[in-house]
N, C-alpha and C positions, 0 to 999 in steps of 0.2 A: 800045672804051673804056667804053661804057655797060654792057656785060656784065661787065667787070672791076670796075666800081663796085658793081654789084649782088651779085657774088660776095663782095667784101670786106665789104660791109654785112651780108650774110647770115652770114658767118663771125663778124663782130663781135657781132651779136645772139645767135648761137648760143653764143659763148664767154661772154657776159654771163649768159645764162640757165643755162648749164651750171655756171658758177661759183656762181651764186646757189643752185641746187639742191644742188650738191656740198657747199657749206659747211653747209647745213641738214641734209643727210644725216650729215655728219661730227659735227655737234653733237647729233644725235639729237633734233631738233625737227621740227614739222610742215613740210612742204616749202615752203609758200607764206608762211611767217613771215619776218620781217625778219632777214636774216643779220647785220646790224650791231647788233642789239639785244643789249646786254651783259647776261648773266645774272649776277645778284649771287651772292655766296657764300652768302647766306641761302637763296636758291632752290635752289642745288645741294645744300646741306646738308639741306634739307627733303626733297628728292627721294631722296637716299641714305638718310636715316633712315627714310623711309616704306617703301622697298624692303626694308630690313633688318628692320624690324618685321613686315612682311608675311611674309617668309621664316621668321622666328622663330615667328610664330603658326601657320604651316602645320606646322612641325616639332613644335610643342607639340601640335597637334591629332592628328598621326600617332602621337605617343607615347601620348597619352591613349587613343586608339582601340586601340592595341596592348595597353595595360594592361587595358582593359575586355574585350577578347577573351580575354586570359589568365584573367581572373577568372571569366568565364562558362564556361570549359572545365572 
């Protein structure tokens, strides 16, 4: 009976930890952050905007470099 209790307790703890980490992986946040912390729309919008601007800046740099290479030839 003691063995059964320890197995069930281990399974329960493992399930809780796995759920905690799984939710954080799914939300693409640090693993040990609070999975119940609600992200506001403003935070999500800032993240998406920042990524978009970063990609646009990289594309602009590549285009500028290609133009400079053309002019030097």
